[in-house]
N, C-alpha and C positions, 0 to 999 in steps of 0.2 A: 303774115305770121308763118314761121317755118316750124317744122316738126321739132327741131331742137328747142325752140322757144316754147312750144307746147309742153314738152316733157320737163323743161326747167320750171315752167309755171306750176306744174303738178308737184314737183319737188319742193318748190317754195311754199306751196299750200301746206304740205305735210310738215315741213321743217319749222315754219314760222307760225302756223295756226293750230294744226291738229295735234302736234306733239307737245304743246305748251304744258298741259297737265302733267305729262311725264317728266318734263324738265323741272317742274315744281316738286314732284315727288322725289326726284334724284337729289335735289338740294337739301332735303330733310335727312338727317342722320337717324335712322331707326335702330333701336337696340335689339329688336326681335326680327328674326327671319320671317316669321309669319306675317308680321305687319308690313315688312318691306315688300312682300309679294302679294299684297291684298288685291291688286288689280288682276293678277293672274288667277287668283282663287275665285274672284267674281266671275271671270270669263269661263273658268272651268266648271263652275256650278251652273251657269246658264247653259253651257253646252251639254252637261249631263242631264239637266231637266228636259231640254229639247230632244235629246236622244231617246229618253224614256218615253216622252210623249209620242214621238215618231214610231217607236216600236209598238206602243199600244194601238195606234191607228192602223199599223200594218196588220196586227193581230185581228182587229175588228174587220178589216177588209178581207182577210183570208177566211174568217168564219162566216162571212156573209154568203148565204146560199141563194140569194135572189139572182135571177137571171138578168143580165144587162144587155143581151143581144137584141138587135133591132130587126133581125130577120126571123122567119119561121124556122124553129129548130127541128120540127118534124114535117118534112115536105110531103 
């Protein structure tokens, strides 16, 4: 197997398997812009929720006053 065959295999996987749902969505004629972009809105919502969760965890970490050092701080 060559590198060219490897990359063509990955391209074939995406084109013939992973993008089939998108091909199905493009074959449907939507009247609404919102409905036509539903997949984008789902990903945007998931990303926003993950970002807010991440920021809350960062806030908790910054407010934590517990020492995590493994050596004696006062020699």
